[in-house]
N, C-alpha and C positions, 0 to 999 in steps of 0.2 A: 505495499500499498504507499502508497506517496504521496507526501504532504502538498496540498495545496497554498501557496501566500494569499494572505487578504489581500485584497485592494488597497489602497494607499488612499488615505483619506483628503478629500476634495476640500483646499479652503474655503472659506468664501469671501470674494470680493468686496460685499458690499458691508463687511463688518471690520475691513482691514483702515487701520488710521492712515488718514492721506499725509502724504511725504509731502510738509514744505521745503521751500529750498530759504537760503541765505537774504535771496531777493524779496521772498513771501515776509518772511520774519521782519526786514528792516522796513516793508510795508505798511504789515500791521502796528511794527512801534510808534510808528510817525502819524498813524490814524488816530493811535489813540489816546500819543500826546495834543494833536489838536483838538481830540473832540474833549479831551480832559479840560485842555486852556481856555478852552469858550465854551465850555458847558452843552454842547451840540447835542443831541439826541443819537445816539449810534444803535446800529445790529450787527448784534457781536455771535459770532455762529462758531458750538464749540463743539467737539468729539467727546464725546464723555460715555464709559461703561456700553461703549461699540455700537454708540449712535448719536447724532446730530440733534444737537439742542439748537432752540433760537432763542436771544435774549433783546427784548429792544429797551433800552431806557437813558440816562444818564450817566456818565462816570464820576460817584461820587471821592472816591479815592484810590490810587493805584501805589501798591508797595514791592519795589523791587526785589528787597532782601526777601520777603518771603514768599514773592512771585504771585499775590494775590490780587485782584483787581474788584473791587465792589461798585456794585453797579443800582441805581436807584430806578425802580421799575414800579412807579406807582406810588404808592405807600410803602414799599419792604425796601431792602437792601438784599441784593441779592452777593454772594462770593463767588467769584470766579479762579479758578486755578489759569494762571496766564501759561502755562503748557498745554492746557486742552483747546486753546484760543485757534481754530483755523484760518479764519475770516473774519473781515468790519466793513462797516457800509456805513 
């Protein structure tokens, strides 16, 4: 009797974290800085727990040491890990 190998598991492309270039990180950083300086409303897209989430609000604070961004959404503050940000408009 011969052993039949199991087929390799296929990775899901939809759940893969988007690969950002250095240019993408610079662009995100500049947009965050401008939005905080002018207190303008932004739409931030993050990739967290294998899915994309969108937040629309005004940046209340950003801490580069801890990597946490506070976004005021309506009457509540949402804390976002800056490493999870994949897009900003």
